[in-house]
C-alpha positions as a printed NumPy array, in Angstrom:
array([[  19.938,  -59.27 ,  -99.292],
       [  18.132,  -57.655, -102.195],
       [  14.669,  -57.684,  -99.976],
       [  17.051,  -55.884,  -96.951],
       [  18.285,  -53.637,  -99.248],
       [  14.903,  -52.632, -100.636],
       [  13.624,  -52.117,  -97.195],
       [  16.442,  -49.7  ,  -96.444],
       [  15.725,  -47.89 ,  -99.558],
       [  12.265,  -47.196,  -98.656],
       [  12.934,  -46.293,  -95.122],
       [  15.361,  -43.395,  -96.373],
       [  13.092,  -42.292,  -98.98 ],
       [  10.223,  -41.932,  -96.044],
       [  12.713,  -39.807,  -93.721],
       [  13.613,  -37.612,  -96.568],
       [  10.079,  -36.902,  -97.452],
       [   9.098,  -36.325,  -93.89 ],
       [  11.929,  -33.781,  -93.479],
       [  10.879,  -31.949,  -96.682],
       [   7.067,  -31.741,  -95.727],
       [   7.292,  -31.103,  -91.984],
       [   3.572,  -29.616,  -90.827],
       [   5.069,  -28.689,  -87.657],
       [   7.562,  -26.109,  -89.482],
       [   4.594,  -24.532,  -91.632],
       [   2.548,  -24.158,  -88.511],
       [   5.514,  -22.354,  -86.616],
       [   5.88 ,  -20.027,  -89.769],
       [   2.066,  -19.225,  -89.682],
       [   2.255,  -18.414,  -85.871],
       [   5.24 ,  -16.306,  -86.546],
       [   3.58 ,  -14.388,  -89.08 ],
       [   0.498,  -13.9  ,  -86.703],
       [   2.568,  -12.667,  -83.912],
       [   4.298,  -10.318,  -86.353],
       [   1.111,   -8.188,  -86.627],
       [  -1.333,   -9.89 ,  -89.025],
       [  -3.659,  -10.212,  -85.697],
       [  -3.945,   -6.67 ,  -84.691],
       [  -7.563,   -5.734,  -83.751],
       [  -8.948,   -2.565,  -85.756],
       [  -9.398,    0.321,  -83.673],
       [ -10.479,    3.973,  -83.977],
       [ -10.261,    6.999,  -81.663],
       [ -12.292,    9.333,  -79.673],
       [ -11.588,   12.878,  -78.682],
       [ -13.562,   14.795,  -76.088],
       [ -13.599,   18.468,  -75.848],
       [ -15.29 ,   20.605,  -72.907],
       [ -16.811,   23.966,  -73.512],
       [ -18.562,   26.376,  -71.273],
       [ -22.052,   27.564,  -72.481],
       [ -21.665,   30.684,  -74.847],
       [ -22.681,   33.723,  -72.89 ],
       [ -23.649,   31.986,  -69.767],
       [ -22.213,   33.642,  -66.504],
       [ -21.836,   32.53 ,  -63.077],
       [ -22.261,   36.201,  -61.79 ],
       [ -26.048,   35.883,  -61.643],
       [ -25.923,   32.986,  -59.18 ],
       [ -23.947,   35.276,  -56.839],
       [ -26.285,   38.26 ,  -56.577],
       [ -27.408,   37.484,  -53.113],
       [ -23.715,   37.783,  -51.736],
       [ -22.726,   40.479,  -54.037],
       [ -19.657,   38.549,  -55.134],
       [ -19.074,   37.483,  -58.391],
       [ -17.112,   33.867,  -59.153],
       [ -13.657,   34.294,  -60.424],
       [ -12.77 ,   30.703,  -60.811],
       [ -14.964,   27.014,  -60.644],
       [ -12.202,   24.367,  -60.654],
       [ -13.391,   20.885,  -60.833],
       [ -10.925,   17.913,  -60.862],
       [ -11.842,   15.315,  -63.383],
       [ -10.101,   11.873,  -62.635],
       [ -11.916,    9.147,  -64.787],
       [ -13.458,    8.323,  -67.799],
       [ -15.754,    5.427,  -68.977],
       [ -17.868,    4.958,  -72.269],
       [ -20.654,    2.383,  -72.646],
       [ -20.698,    0.239,  -75.683],
       [ -24.06 ,   -1.332,  -76.903],
       [ -22.63 ,   -3.498,  -79.863],
       [ -20.195,   -6.514,  -80.034],
       [ -18.929,   -9.206,  -77.505],
       [ -17.425,   -6.527,  -75.555],
       [ -20.428,   -4.56 ,  -74.787],
       [ -20.649,   -2.681,  -71.409],
       [ -18.624,   -0.08 ,  -69.611],
       [ -14.905,    0.647,  -70.89 ],
       [ -12.469,    2.807,  -69.124],
       [ -10.44 ,    5.219,  -70.975],
       [  -7.229,    7.133,  -70.196],
       [  -7.688,   10.733,  -69.674],
       [  -5.892,   13.924,  -69.057],
       [  -6.517,   13.968,  -65.376],
       [  -6.301,   17.485,  -63.637],
       [  -8.216,   20.68 ,  -62.571],
       [ -10.412,   22.397,  -65.109],
       [ -11.633,   26.238,  -64.667],
       [ -15.173,   26.275,  -65.892],
       [ -15.047,   29.997,  -65.591],
       [ -12.248,   29.955,  -68.35 ],
       [ -13.971,   27.709,  -71.015],
       [ -15.633,   29.803,  -73.57 ],
       [ -15.753,   30.179,  -77.199],
       [ -13.426,   33.341,  -76.911],
       [ -10.57 ,   31.46 ,  -75.162],
       [  -9.994,   27.906,  -75.646],
       [ -11.705,   24.612,  -75.521],
       [  -9.98 ,   22.026,  -73.196],
       [  -8.933,   18.61 ,  -74.495],
       [ -10.311,   15.671,  -72.051],
       [  -9.25 ,   12.833,  -74.014],
       [  -7.861,   11.276,  -77.402],
       [  -7.907,    7.665,  -76.833],
       [  -7.86 ,    4.47 ,  -79.088],
       [ -11.164,    2.7  ,  -78.767],
       [ -12.778,   -0.644,  -80.43 ],
       [ -15.139,    0.132,  -83.32 ],
       [ -19.004,   -0.322,  -82.701],
       [ -22.054,    1.534,  -81.289],
       [ -21.833,    3.692,  -77.807],
       [ -24.705,    5.532,  -76.018],
       [ -23.18 ,    7.024,  -72.846],
       [ -20.255,    8.924,  -71.399],
       [ -19.798,    8.636,  -67.49 ],
       [ -16.611,   10.437,  -65.867],
       [ -15.606,   11.096,  -62.284],
       [ -15.202,   14.534,  -60.675],
       [ -13.457,   14.101,  -57.345],
       [ -13.632,   17.473,  -56.042],
       [ -14.491,   21.121,  -56.884],
       [ -13.813,   24.769,  -55.4  ],
       [ -14.891,   28.065,  -55.695],
       [ -12.78 ,   31.381,  -55.838],
       [ -14.39 ,   34.617,  -55.032],
       [ -13.004,   37.949,  -53.849],
       [ -13.46 ,   36.891,  -50.33 ],
       [ -11.805,   33.48 ,  -50.452],
       [ -11.914,   30.108,  -51.611],
       [ -14.85 ,   27.614,  -50.872],
       [ -15.141,   23.977,  -51.145],
       [ -17.961,   22.98 ,  -53.45 ],
       [ -20.208,   19.641,  -52.576],
       [ -20.705,   17.18 ,  -55.476],
       [ -23.765,   15.134,  -54.652],
       [ -22.772,   12.463,  -56.981],
       [ -19.135,   11.697,  -57.915],
       [ -20.176,   10.131,  -61.42 ],
       [ -21.493,   12.752,  -64.306],
       [ -23.347,   10.647,  -66.612],
       [ -24.25 ,   12.005,  -70.207],
       [ -26.47 ,   10.181,  -72.785],
       [ -25.73 ,   10.271,  -76.369],
       [ -25.295,    8.043,  -79.323],
       [ -22.108,    7.554,  -81.455],
       [ -20.569,    5.239,  -83.668],
       [ -16.548,    4.519,  -83.902],
       [ -15.308,    3.316,  -86.889],
       [ -12.086,    1.744,  -87.948],
       [  -9.308,    4.281,  -88.313],
       [ -11.622,    7.223,  -87.712],
       [ -11.539,    9.853,  -85.067],
       [ -14.849,   10.934,  -83.71 ],
       [ -14.682,   14.245,  -81.855],
       [ -17.378,   15.165,  -79.225],
       [ -17.757,   18.635,  -77.872],
       [ -19.467,   18.743,  -74.527],
       [ -21.071,   21.902,  -73.307],
       [ -21.345,   22.607,  -69.571],
       [ -24.052,   25.385,  -68.419],
       [ -22.345,   26.915,  -65.423],
       [ -25.198,   28.857,  -64.358],
       [ -27.42 ,   25.702,  -64.027],
       [ -24.523,   23.443,  -62.671],
       [ -23.645,   25.835,  -59.61 ],
       [ -26.071,   26.44 ,  -56.684],
       [ -25.351,   28.621,  -53.741],
       [ -26.997,   29.013,  -50.285],
       [ -26.175,   31.995,  -47.928],
       [ -26.463,   31.927,  -44.256],
       [ -26.071,   34.814,  -41.411],
       [ -22.686,   34.911,  -39.956],
       [ -21.491,   31.825,  -42.055],
       [ -19.888,   31.073,  -45.048],
       [ -22.153,   30.508,  -48.211],
       [ -22.546,   26.724,  -49.134],
       [ -21.982,   25.731,  -52.736],
       [ -23.496,   22.688,  -54.462],
       [ -22.224,   21.457,  -57.867],
       [ -24.612,   19.375,  -60.235],
       [ -22.836,   19.669,  -63.658],
       [ -25.457,   20.12 ,  -66.405],
       [ -23.829,   19.187,  -69.622],
       [ -25.161,   18.907,  -73.302],
       [ -23.63 ,   17.586,  -76.423],
       [ -22.946,   20.525,  -78.699],
       [ -21.269,   18.586,  -81.548],
       [ -20.142,   15.313,  -82.932],
       [ -18.012,   14.972,  -85.918],
       [ -15.88 ,   12.377,  -87.497],
       [ -12.369,   12.41 ,  -89.241],
       [  -9.826,   10.133,  -91.027],
       [  -6.967,    9.102,  -88.53 ],
       [  -3.918,   10.085,  -90.842],
       [  -1.29 ,    8.848,  -88.22 ]])
């Protein structure tokens, strides 16, 4: 009887110890802590601004037709950036403010148009690529469709995204070099757009959000 009572006592102590030191409970608490935000990946932000080349004019393009260009609208749809560092190196799509942009209204005396303000993983980048789906020119005589030989506009540049930082990139377009026109007798002029961009500024600031 004493041996049986001793055996029951040992079994009872074993179950009490197991209940108080449950490794499964500790693992559940650790996973819960991770899901509550301790496993958030670091990010920075990128902001793109589009300007027209200061002092450049499209009126010189129209000398042969004797009409100045009033508007040059382009429809920007998509934006991608190319990352060269890390396990996720390659092209990455970023959300942008899709819409129509009048390149004739982009100058230092009026406003700079915001293209994007997006979260992005830290690392080294070397290219931008965005999609222009269509374009049109407005002159005194009417509105004309502009041909775009390539729907992708590629811009090579190097920039680094750091955690909790905002990198602002200002892109300048030269409208005079970007738009070409051919005139025909008794036919509408033909416009072709090959956007010529250059990077006029890259700056970094703290993300206070």
